[in-house]
C-alpha positions in Angstrom: 0.0 0.0 0.1 1.2 3.3 -0.8 2.0 5.6 2.3 4.5 8.1 0.9 3.3 11.6 1.6 4.7 15.0 -0.1 3.4 18.5 1.0 4.0 21.4 -1.1 3.6 25.2 -0.4 4.2 28.6 -2.0 5.8 31.4 -0.2 6.8 34.7 -0.7 5.6 37.3 -3.7 3.8 35.4 -6.3 5.1 35.3 -9.6 3.4 34.8 -13.3 5.2 31.3 -13.1 5.1 29.8 -9.9 2.4 27.3 -10.3 4.3 25.5 -12.8 6.9 24.5 -10.3 4.0 23.3 -8.0 2.1 21.4 -10.8 5.7 20.3 -12.0 6.2 18.8 -8.4 2.5 17.3 -8.3 3.0 15.5 -11.9 6.2 14.2 -11.3 5.4 12.8 -7.7 2.7 10.8 -9.5 4.9 8.8 -11.5 6.6 7.2 -8.6 4.9 4.3 -7.0 6.2 4.9 -3.3 4.4 8.1 -3.3 0.6 8.0 -1.8 -0.4 11.7 -1.4 0.6 14.8 -2.6 -0.7 17.7 -0.2 -0.9 21.2 -0.5 -0.8 23.8 2.2 -3.0 27.0 1.8 -0.7 30.2 2.3 2.3 28.8 2.8 4.0 28.3 6.2 0.8 29.9 7.7 -1.4 27.0 6.3 1.2 24.2 7.7 0.9 25.5 11.0 -2.8 25.6 10.8 -3.0 22.3 9.2 -4.9 23.8 6.3 -3.8 21.2 3.4 -5.7 20.3 0.2 -5.1 17.0 -1.6 -3.6 17.8 -5.0 -3.8 13.8 -5.6 -7.3 13.9 -6.5 -6.8 17.0 -9.2 -7.0 16.1 -12.7 -4.4 16.4 -14.8 -6.3 18.6 -17.2 -7.0 21.2 -14.3 -3.5 21.2 -13.1 -2.0 21.8 -16.6 -4.5 25.0 -16.6 -3.6 26.0 -13.3 0.1 25.7 -14.4 -0.4 28.4 -17.2 -2.4 30.8 -14.8 -0.2 33.6 -13.0 0.2 34.0 -9.2 0.1 31.8 -6.0 -3.0 29.0 -7.0 -2.1 27.6 -3.1 -2.1 31.0 -1.7 1.3 32.5 -0.2 2.4 34.3 2.8 4.7 36.7 4.2 5.5 35.2 7.5 9.2 34.6 8.3 9.3 32.1 10.5 11.7 32.0 13.5 13.2 28.5 15.0 9.7 28.5 17.3 7.9 28.7 14.5 9.6 26.1 12.3 9.2 23.7 15.1 5.7 24.2 14.9 5.9 23.4 11.3 8.0 20.4 11.9 5.8 19.0 14.5 2.7 19.2 12.0 4.8 17.4 9.3 5.9 14.8 11.4 1.8 14.4 12.6 0.8 13.9 9.3 3.5 11.7 8.4 5.1 13.8 5.7 8.2 12.5 4.2 9.1 14.9 1.7 8.5 19.1 1.9 8.7 21.1 -1.2 8.8 24.8 -0.5 8.8 27.3 -3.2 10.0 30.7 -2.5 13.0 33.0 -2.2 15.4 33.8 0.3 13.3 33.7 3.4 11.8 30.2 2.4 15.2 28.5 1.7 16.2 29.6 5.5 12.7 28.3 6.4 13.6 24.5 4.7 16.8 25.0 6.4 15.7 25.3 9.8 12.8 22.7 9.4 15.2 20.2 7.9 17.7 20.8 10.9 14.8 20.0 13.2 14.1 16.7 11.5 17.7 15.9 11.7 17.9 16.4 15.5 14.8 14.2 15.9 15.9 11.6 13.7 12.7 12.0 11.6 13.1 11.0 7.9 12.1 14.1 6.4 13.3 15.5 3.0 13.5 19.2 2.6 13.6 20.6 -0.8 13.7 24.4 -1.5 12.4 25.3 -5.1 13.5 28.6 -6.4 11.3 31.5 -7.1 11.7 35.2 -7.0 11.6 37.9 -9.6 14.1 39.7 -7.8 16.6 37.3 -9.4 18.7 37.3 -5.7 19.1 33.6 -4.9 22.6 32.8 -4.3 24.0 30.0 -6.3 21.7 30.4 -9.4 22.1 32.1 -12.8 18.5 33.1 -12.5 15.6 32.2 -10.8 11.6 31.3 -12.2 9.5 34.0 -12.3 12.3 36.8 -12.8 12.1 36.3 -16.6 9.0 37.0 -17.1 8.8 40.1 -14.8 11.8 41.5 -16.6 9.9 40.8 -20.0 7.1 43.0 -18.5 9.4 45.7 -17.3 11.4 45.6 -20.6 7.8 46.2 -22.3 6.4 48.6 -20.2 9.5 50.8 -20.5 9.8 50.3 -24.2 6.0 51.7 -24.3 6.7 54.5 -22.0 9.6 55.8 -24.3 7.2 55.7 -27.2 5.0 57.9 -25.3 7.8 60.1 -24.0 9.0 60.7 -27.6 5.5 61.6 -28.6 5.0 64.1 -25.6 8.5 64.8 -24.5 9.4 65.3 -20.7 10.8 63.7 -17.5 9.0 60.1 -17.0 10.2 58.1 -13.8 9.0 54.5 -12.8 10.0 52.8 -9.8 10.6 48.8 -10.5 10.7 46.4 -7.6 14.0 45.3 -6.2 15.0 45.9 -2.2 18.8 44.7 -2.6 19.2 43.8 -6.3 18.6 45.8 -9.1 18.3 42.7 -11.9 14.6 43.9 -12.7 15.2 47.6 -12.9 18.2 46.9 -15.1 15.7 44.9 -17.4 14.1 48.2 -18.4 16.9 48.6 -20.8 16.3 45.5 -22.8 13.5 47.2 -24.9 16.0 50.0 -26.5 16.0 49.5 -30.1 17.5 53.0 -31.3 20.3 54.8 -29.9 18.1 57.6 -28.2 15.5 55.1 -26.9 15.0 55.4 -23.3 15.4 54.7 -20.2 18.3 57.0 -20.4 19.3 56.5 -17.1 18.8 53.6 -14.9 19.2 53.7 -10.8 20.0 50.3 -8.9 20.7 49.8 -5.3 23.9 48.4 -5.9 25.1 52.0 -6.3 24.9 54.6 -4.0 22.3 57.3 -5.0 23.2 60.7 -4.5 20.4 63.4 -4.9 22.1 66.3 -6.5 23.9 63.7 -8.9 20.6 62.4 -10.2 19.3 66.1 -10.9 22.5 66.9 -12.7 22.3 63.8 -14.9 18.5 64.4 -15.6 19.4 67.8 -16.5 22.0 66.7 -18.9 19.9 64.3 -20.5 16.9 66.8 -21.3 19.5 69.2 -22.8 20.9 66.7 -25.0 17.7 65.0 -26.1 14.9 67.3 -24.5 13.2 64.1 -23.0 14.6 61.9 -20.1 13.2 58.1 -19.5 14.3 57.0 -15.8 14.2 53.6 -14.6 14.7 53.6 -10.4 14.6 50.6 -8.4 12.5 51.2 -5.1 15.6 50.1 -3.1 17.9 53.0 -4.0 19.9 54.0 -1.0 22.6 56.8 0.3 25.7 56.1 1.4 24.7 55.0 5.0 22.3 52.4 3.5 19.4 54.4 4.3 16.2 54.2 1.5 16.1 57.1 -0.3 11.9 56.6 0.0 12.6 57.4 3.9 15.0 60.0 3.4 12.5 62.1 1.1 9.3 60.9 3.1 9.2 61.1 7.0 6.0 59.3 7.1 7.0 55.8 5.6 5.2 52.8 6.5 6.8 49.8 7.5 6.3 45.9 6.6 5.8 43.0 8.9 9.6 42.7 8.9 10.3 46.0 10.1 11.8 47.0 6.5 10.5 50.4 4.9 7.5 49.6 2.9 8.8 50.1 -0.8 6.7 48.0 -3.1 3.0 49.0 -1.8 3.3 52.9 -2.7 4.2 55.6 -5.4 5.9 57.6 -2.6 9.1 57.4 -4.6 8.4 58.2 -7.6 6.1 61.2 -6.7 8.8 62.6 -4.5 11.5 62.1 -7.3 9.4 63.9 -9.8 8.8 66.9 -6.9 12.6 67.0 -6.8 12.9 67.4 -10.5 10.1 70.1 -10.7 11.1 72.0 -7.8 15.1 72.3 -8.4 15.2 71.7 -12.2 12.6 73.8 -12.8 10.9 71.4 -15.3 6.9 71.5 -15.8 6.3 68.2 -17.5 7.3 65.4 -15.2 5.5 62.4 -14.6 5.9 59.3 -12.3 4.5 55.8 -12.0 5.1 52.8 -9.6 4.8 49.5 -11.6 4.2 48.0 -8.2 2.5 44.4 -8.2 1.7 44.6 -11.5 5.1 43.1 -12.8 4.9 40.4 -10.6 1.7 38.2 -11.9 1.2 40.0 -15.1 -0.4 37.6 -17.5 0.2 39.0 -20.7 3.9 38.6 -21.4 5.0 35.6 -19.8 8.4 34.4 -21.1 8.2 30.7 -22.5 11.7 30.2 -21.5 10.5 31.0 -17.8 7.2 29.2 -18.2 9.6 25.9 -19.0 12.2 26.2 -16.5 9.8 27.0 -13.9 8.3 23.6 -14.6 11.4 21.7 -14.7 12.7 22.7 -11.4 9.8 21.4 -9.8 10.1 18.1 -11.7 13.6 18.1 -10.9 13.1 18.8 -7.2 11.0 15.5 -6.9 13.6 13.3 -8.6 16.6 15.1 -6.8 14.3 14.0 -3.6 13.3 10.7 -4.5 16.3 9.5 -6.2 19.0 10.9 -4.1 17.0 11.2 -0.7 19.0 14.8 0.2 17.6 18.1 1.4 18.8 20.7 -0.6 17.9 24.1 -2.6 17.6 23.5 -6.3 19.6 25.3 -8.4 19.4 26.7 -12.2 22.9 26.7 -14.1 23.6 28.1 -17.4 25.5 25.8 -20.1 26.5 26.5 -23.6 25.5 29.4 -25.7 22.0 28.9 -23.9 21.0 26.0 -21.9 20.7 25.1 -18.6 21.2 22.2 -16.0 19.6 21.5 -12.4 21.6 21.1 -9.4 20.9 20.4 -5.6 22.7 23.0 -3.5 23.2 22.3 0.3 20.5 24.8 2.3 23.4 26.5 4.1 24.7 27.7 0.8 21.5 29.5 -0.2 19.4 30.2 2.9 19.3 33.7 4.2 21.8 35.0 1.5 21.2 37.6 -1.1 22.7 38.0 -4.5 23.1 41.1 -6.1 24.3 42.3 -9.7 27.7 41.5 -10.8 29.7 44.8 -11.3 30.2 43.2 -14.9 26.8 43.7 -15.4 26.8 47.8 -14.4 28.6 50.2 -16.4 30.9 52.3 -14.9 28.7 55.5 -14.7 26.6 53.6 -12.4 23.5 54.6 -14.5 23.2 52.1 -17.1 23.9 48.3 -17.8 26.6 46.9 -19.7 26.7 44.6 -23.1 27.3 41.8 -21.0 24.2 42.1 -19.0 22.4 42.3 -22.3 23.9 38.9 -23.0 22.7 37.5 -19.9 19.2 39.0 -20.5 18.6 38.3 -23.6 17.5 34.4 -23.8 15.6 34.5 -20.5 13.1 36.7 -21.8 11.7 34.3 -24.4 10.6 34.7 -27.9 8.4 37.0 -30.0 9.5 40.2 -28.1 7.9 42.8 -29.6 9.9 45.7 -31.5 9.3 49.4 -31.8 9.7 51.0 -35.2 9.8 54.7 -36.3 8.7 56.7 -39.3 11.9 58.0 -41.4 10.5 61.6 -41.2 11.5 62.5 -45.1 10.9 66.2 -44.5 8.9 68.7 -46.9 10.3 72.2 -47.5 8.8 74.8 -45.8 7.0 77.6 -47.6 6.4 80.1 -45.4 9.0 79.4 -42.8 12.1 78.6 -44.8 
């Protein structure tokens, strides 16, 4: 009789392809005769401690495939960041339900949760295999070439800025858009991937890997305006001064904080508004507009990368294979090979948990306000096929008659 039980959960911010990983786990687990049940926890670790499970074994293949192509977290997610006591409660529930394999799809915090739960199981001599399945639009997991969810979000950002650039050509002025990324600037840097012509925006890109100096920012915007008569700017929500203090909190004294005590960056348009106000006031420019891409970039269904879809599915499938064939706990990592292909390997949880990857220096221009060709080569295959392109009229001008 089948007795093996698997539990899968999703944590952190949703993505456009996280359900591919979940379905990959479920479908691949069904191929192993020793697996009797595949459970899903509703709303991540919070659902585990509250024993809010659903039996995914009873889902039809057709419905699972439809869910896989749907954005956001089908099982629901959570922003809970478990400490030791919380993880001990998680382990108690897993043990009570005789779970033998625990798969947690998430980012940095999720990997640390998996590490602590795995250590609890080892201390209790309980045979629990714990696998962290990578996911984050920030692309900030250590040990991976890139993470599922990032390519689709990057595709959205690139297309959003390509559209904003076209708008800015038609009605020139200063346009600023704030992109997610507290510590890593990968997603903001992806704004450059929509450029086609030499004068295309974004003309300035500000990433958290470099110190942000307001006076220099204003001077750079002014210089672009003098050169082109317009300026498109991409700004990471995590830009900070030399002390590491978020610019959002420096310009706005009434900032909100999230559940972890961090300055609330994603759920507000304050940074864009404040930077626009600085430009209007100090540069005396009138046509200045700002947007915050916010949650739109996470689960947007209109421009999902086909490469991201495929790899998100494969990391789920590979996680099950590594767990059931190898019996080891760990974190699945994507490694790039050849001109563009990927392989999957299992890293020790300690090598990934709680660590943050930032953009490599080779990806950031010497000015600190743009990306390099190395970054463009890194990004290009991740965006998938059929990226839309913008075209321009050639402006074959007719000679003036009244005002020669």
